[in-house]
C-alpha positions in Angstrom: 20.5 17.5 1.7 21.8 15.1 -0.8 22.1 16.2 -4.4 20.4 13.3 -6.2 17.8 10.9 -5.2 16.6 7.8 -7.1 13.2 6.3 -6.1 12.4 2.7 -7.0 8.7 1.4 -7.0 6.6 -1.1 -8.9 3.7 0.4 -10.9 0.9 -0.3 -8.6 -0.8 2.7 -7.3 -0.4 1.8 -3.4 3.5 1.7 -4.0 4.1 4.1 -6.7 2.0 7.1 -5.7 3.5 7.6 -2.3 6.9 7.6 -4.0 5.9 10.1 -6.5 4.3 12.3 -3.8 7.6 11.9 -1.7 9.8 12.8 -4.7 7.7 15.9 -5.4 7.9 17.2 -1.8 11.7 16.6 -1.7 12.3 18.2 -5.2 10.4 21.3 -3.7 13.0 21.1 -0.6 15.8 21.4 -3.0 16.5 18.0 -4.7 17.1 19.1 -8.3 16.1 16.3 -10.4 14.8 13.1 -8.4 14.5 10.0 -10.7 11.7 7.3 -10.4 12.7 3.8 -11.6 9.7 1.6 -12.5 8.0 0.1 -15.5 7.5 1.8 -18.9 3.6 1.7 -18.6 3.6 4.4 -15.9 6.2 6.7 -17.5 3.3 9.0 -18.4 2.3 9.0 -14.8 5.8 9.9 -13.6 6.2 12.6 -16.0 2.7 14.1 -15.0 4.2 14.8 -11.7 7.3 16.5 -13.4 9.5 13.9 -12.4 11.9 11.9 -14.6 11.0 8.2 -15.2 13.2 5.4 -16.0 12.3 2.1 -17.2 14.2 -0.7 -15.2 12.3 -3.7 -17.0 12.0 -2.9 -20.7 9.2 -5.0 -22.2 8.3 -6.7 -18.9 5.6 -4.5 -17.6 2.8 -7.3 -18.1 4.9 -9.7 -16.1 5.2 -7.2 -13.1 1.4 -6.6 -13.2 0.7 -10.5 -13.5 2.4 -11.1 -10.0 0.0 -8.8 -8.3 -3.2 -9.3 -10.6 -3.7 -13.1 -9.6 -6.8 -15.1 -10.9 -7.7 -16.1 -7.2 -6.8 -15.0 -3.7 -3.2 -15.7 -2.7 -3.6 -15.7 1.0 -1.2 -17.8 2.9 -1.5 -20.8 0.4 2.0 -22.1 0.5 2.0 -23.2 -3.3 0.5 -19.7 -4.6 3.0 -17.9 -2.5 5.8 -20.1 -3.8 4.8 -19.5 -7.5 4.4 -15.8 -6.8 7.9 -15.6 -5.2 9.3 -17.6 -8.1 8.0 -15.1 -10.7 9.2 -12.2 -8.4 12.8 -13.6 -8.1 12.9 -14.0 -12.0 12.2 -10.3 -12.4 14.5 -9.4 -9.4 17.4 -11.3 -11.3 16.5 -9.5 -14.6 16.3 -6.1 -12.9 19.7 -6.4 -11.3 21.9 -5.9 -14.4 20.2 -2.6 -15.6 20.3 -1.3 -12.0 23.9 -1.8 -11.8 24.5 -0.1 -15.2 22.2 2.7 -14.4 23.8 3.6 -11.2 27.3 3.1 -12.3 26.6 5.7 -15.2 24.6 7.9 -13.1 25.3 7.6 -9.4 22.7 9.0 -6.9 23.6 10.1 -3.5 20.6 7.9 -2.0 18.4 5.1 -3.3 14.9 4.9 -1.7 13.3 1.7 -2.8 9.8 0.4 -1.9 9.8 -2.6 0.2 8.6 -4.8 -2.7 11.6 -4.3 -4.7 14.5 -5.3 -2.3 16.8 -6.0 -5.2 17.2 -2.2 -5.6 18.4 -1.6 -2.2 20.8 -4.7 -2.3 22.2 -3.3 -5.7 22.6 0.2 -4.0 24.5 -1.4 -1.2 26.7 -3.4 -3.3 27.7 0.0 -5.2 28.2 1.7 -1.9 25.1 3.9 -2.3 22.9 5.0 0.7 19.8 2.8 0.6 16.6 3.6 2.5 13.3 1.3 2.2 10.0 2.8 1.9 7.2 0.9 3.5 3.5 2.1 2.8 2.2 -1.0 4.9 4.2 -1.0 8.0 2.2 -4.1 9.0 4.3 -6.1 6.6 7.4 -5.8 8.6 8.3 -8.6 10.9 8.8 -8.1 14.7 10.0 -10.1 17.6 6.9 -9.2 19.6 3.2 -8.4 18.7 0.7 -9.7 16.5 2.1 -11.0 13.0 0.5 -10.1 9.7 -0.4 -11.9 6.5 -2.2 -14.8 8.4 -5.8 -13.8 7.8 -6.1 -10.4 9.7 -5.5 -11.3 13.5 -6.3 -8.9 16.3 -4.1 -8.2 19.2 -3.4 -10.7 21.8 -5.8 -10.3 24.9 -4.8 -13.7 26.6 -2.2 -16.3 27.1 -3.7 -18.5 24.3 -3.6 -15.6 21.9 0.0 -14.6 23.0 0.9 -18.0 22.1 -0.9 -17.9 18.8 1.1 -14.8 18.0 4.3 -16.5 19.0 3.6 -19.6 16.9 2.5 -17.4 14.0 5.6 -15.4 14.1 7.8 -18.6 14.0 5.6 -19.9 11.2 6.2 -16.9 9.0 10.1 -17.0 9.8 10.3 -20.8 8.9 8.2 -20.3 5.6 10.6 -17.3 4.6 13.8 -19.3 5.5 12.4 -22.3 3.4 11.6 -20.2 0.4 15.2 -18.7 0.8 16.8 -22.0 0.8 15.0 -23.0 -2.5 16.2 -19.9 -4.2 19.5 -19.6 -2.4 21.6 -19.4 -5.6 19.6 -16.5 -7.0 19.7 -14.7 -3.6 23.5 -15.2 -3.2 23.9 -13.6 -6.6 22.3 -10.6 -5.1 24.5 -10.8 -2.0 21.6 -11.8 0.1 23.1 -14.7 2.1 20.6 -14.9 4.9 17.0 -13.8 5.3 17.7 -12.2 8.7 20.7 -10.2 10.1 22.5 -11.2 13.3 19.9 -8.7 15.3 16.9 -10.6 13.7 16.0 -7.7 11.4 15.0 -8.6 7.9 18.0 -8.3 5.4 15.7 -7.2 2.4 15.2 -4.0 4.1 17.5 -0.9 4.9 19.3 -1.0 8.1 19.8 2.7 7.9 16.2 3.9 7.4 12.8 2.1 6.8 10.2 4.9 6.1 7.1 3.7 7.6 4.5 5.6 5.5 1.8 5.1 7.9 0.7 6.1 11.6 1.8 4.7 14.8 -1.7 5.3 16.3 -3.2 3.0 13.5 -0.7 0.1 14.0 -0.7 -2.7 16.7 1.9 -2.4 19.3 5.1 -4.3 18.5 9.0 -3.8 18.9 10.0 -1.9 15.7 13.5 -2.3 14.2 16.0 0.5 15.1 16.0 1.8 11.6 12.2 2.1 11.4 10.4 5.6 11.5 7.0 6.4 11.3 6.9 9.2 8.7 3.1 9.5 8.1 0.9 8.4 5.3 1.0 10.0 1.6 -2.4 9.8 0.1 -2.3 12.3 -3.1 -2.8 11.0 -6.4 -0.8 12.2 -9.6 -3.0 15.0 -11.5 -4.7 12.4 -13.7 -7.5 13.7 -16.0 -10.8 12.8 -14.3 -14.5 13.5 -14.2 -15.6 15.6 -11.1 -18.1 13.5 -9.1 -21.5 14.7 -8.9 -23.2 14.9 -5.3 -26.8 15.2 -4.6 -27.2 17.7 -1.8 -30.4 15.6 -0.7 -28.6 12.4 -0.5 -25.6 11.1 1.5 -23.1 9.6 -0.8 -21.2 6.2 -0.2 -17.9 5.6 -2.1 -17.1 2.1 -3.4 -13.8 0.9 -4.4 -11.6 -2.2 -4.6 -8.4 -0.2 -5.8 -6.4 -1.2 -8.9 -5.7 -4.9 -8.3 -8.0 -8.0 -7.8 -9.9 -8.1 -11.0 -11.4 -11.3 -10.1 -13.4 -9.6 -7.3 -14.5 -6.8 -9.2 -17.4 -7.9 -11.2 -18.9 -9.8 -8.3 -18.8 -6.5 -6.3 -20.5 -4.7 -9.0 -23.5 -6.9 -9.0 -23.5 -7.0 -5.2 -23.3 -3.2 -4.6 -26.1 -2.7 -7.5 -28.3 -4.8 -5.2 -27.3 -3.1 -2.0 -27.9 0.4 -3.5 -31.4 -0.6 -4.6 -32.2 -1.1 -0.9 -30.9 2.3 -0.1 -32.7 4.7 -2.5 -32.1 7.7 0.0 -28.4 7.4 -0.5 -26.2 7.8 -3.6 -23.3 5.5 -4.4 -20.1 6.2 -6.5 -18.1 3.3 -7.6 -14.5 4.0 -8.4 -12.9 1.3 -10.7 -9.4 2.1 -10.3 -8.5 3.0 -13.7 -6.2 6.2 -13.7 -6.5 8.5 -16.4 -9.9 7.1 -17.7 -12.9 9.4 -17.7 -15.7 7.0 -18.6 -18.7 7.5 -16.4 -22.0 5.3 -16.3 -25.1 5.5 -14.0 -27.0 2.5 -13.1 -29.9 3.5 -10.9 -28.5 5.2 -7.8 -25.1 3.9 -8.5 -22.6 6.1 -10.6 -19.6 4.4 -12.0 -16.4 6.4 -12.4 -13.3 4.8 -14.0 -11.1 7.0 -11.8 -11.6 9.2 -8.8 -8.7 11.0 -6.9 -9.5 10.1 -3.4 -7.5 13.0 -1.8 -9.6 15.6 -3.7 -13.1 14.4 -3.0 -13.3 11.8 -0.2 -14.2 14.3 2.4 -17.5 14.6 0.5 -18.5 11.1 1.4 -20.4 9.8 4.4 -19.0 6.3 4.3 -16.7 4.1 2.2 -16.8 0.5 1.2 -13.5 -0.5 0.4 -10.9 -3.3 0.4 -8.4 -2.3 3.0 -5.5 -1.3 0.5 -3.0 1.0 2.0 -3.7 3.9 -0.3 -7.8 4.1 0.4 -7.3 3.2 4.1 -5.2 6.0 4.9 -7.2 8.3 2.6 -10.3 7.5 4.5 -8.5 8.2 7.8 -7.1 11.6 6.4 -10.8 12.6 5.3 -12.3 11.3 8.6 -14.7 8.9 6.5 -15.9 5.7 8.3 -15.1 2.6 6.5 -17.0 -0.8 5.7 -13.8 -2.7 5.0 -14.0 -5.8 2.6 -10.6 -7.4 2.4 -9.7 -9.8 -0.5 -6.0 -10.6 -0.4 -2.5 -9.6 0.9 -2.1 -7.0 3.6 -5.9 -6.0 3.4 -7.1 -8.4 6.2 -4.4 -7.0 8.4 -5.7 -3.4 7.7 -9.1 -4.6 8.4 -8.3 -6.0 11.7 -6.8 -2.4 12.5 -9.8 -0.5 11.2 -12.1 -2.6 13.5 -9.8 -2.6 16.5 -9.3 1.2 16.2 -13.2 1.7 16.0 -12.9 3.3 12.7 -15.3 1.1 10.8 -16.8 -2.4 10.5 -16.0 -5.7 8.7 -18.0 -6.2 5.6 -20.6 -9.0 5.7 -22.6 -9.6 2.9 -26.0 -10.3 4.6 -25.7 -7.0 6.8 -24.4 -4.6 4.4 -27.2 -2.1 4.4 -27.7 -2.4 8.1 -24.0 -1.8 8.7 -23.9 1.2 6.1 -26.5 2.9 8.0 -24.6 2.5 11.3 -21.5 4.0 9.7 -23.5 6.9 8.5 -25.2 7.5 11.9 -22.9 6.0 14.7 -21.6 8.9 16.7 -19.0 6.8 18.2 -17.4 5.6 15.1 -17.6 9.1 13.4 -15.9 10.6 16.4 -13.2 8.0 16.3 -12.8 8.8 12.6 -12.4 12.4 13.4 -9.9 11.7 16.1 -7.7 9.7 13.7 -8.0 12.3 11.0 -6.6 14.8 13.7 -3.6 12.3 14.3 -3.0 12.1 10.6 -2.5 15.8 10.5 0.3 15.6 12.9 2.8 14.0 10.4 5.0 16.1 8.2 6.3 13.4 6.0 8.5 15.8 4.0 10.0 17.3 7.2 10.7 14.0 8.9 12.4 12.7 5.7 14.5 15.8 4.9 15.5 15.8 8.7 16.9 12.3 8.3 18.5 12.9 5.0 20.4 16.0 6.1 
């Protein structure tokens, strides 16, 4: 095992929390002092896990959050994607210098960088340090075959027409990325990224030694995966934040509602809608988790209790169903707990996860005019509940720490 590993992740829960859990498990296997490089606003969270934080963008935490917390859906809108990439490139350029200084002064044996921070891997490679990519959302990875992602949540091809659709979609994504790379060619060359793709067609922004797919092969659609890719299994534990233990009424089935930690533009509308749904289901209790780690505020409105934060991994198996947005963390937490999902995607990879949830028989797609009927189906449908238990069993077959340790040896 290497003596020192640095993890690099943005402050967002779906990216940071898996990195923290993996760092903890590797520390327990003999890595003396793994460091976690992120923004200053999550330093306390990192310390809660008994890990050492390093701020890689001093004074820029708000800029990082602004990229993800957009005022409207980004989707595949070219202008919004361009603006988001431009803001991201500005941050990547700014973080390159402190990363070089940090790793020159204290050189790790391995850098494991979240796929949204490719600059960390590129700087590690420049300095001759082993670089791995961690990818909590395997669907984000491009491939030469199969159904492309980030196009609204396509399902697998079943005919010549849909196979043609997939081929056109893959080409469109590749053309778009090449076009954006051309616009930012000077900044990318400064990071020693001269092309978006390697000669073998794989994406140069991700490690050619190891891409840790923190997901399940059984959940993903079939496609050709890069030679460096390995399914290591999902990581769904939350840091030990202070929280209020949710109250469960033994006479009522309880439904979880969550939209994660992003998408503030969607949350207020969801609150109003869910209050109306709950009023039509007085025999059920609803817990709305607002995705504010560390906050212990609780408020009850009718049969809906609002919790600022709930650690999914500790309580999710107590819920009969979940209304959720399709983020990576809550999706795999529901799978691990065997909980059927009513998936309400809003942006990013959530539409692709929604397509997988429905295709695998693990839940239903959210439709505003049929929410009550669909929730009752999730609570009682024996086929969906059996599929949820089956995938729960699949998730238990992954020993992420052992898989990673074996590859590091």
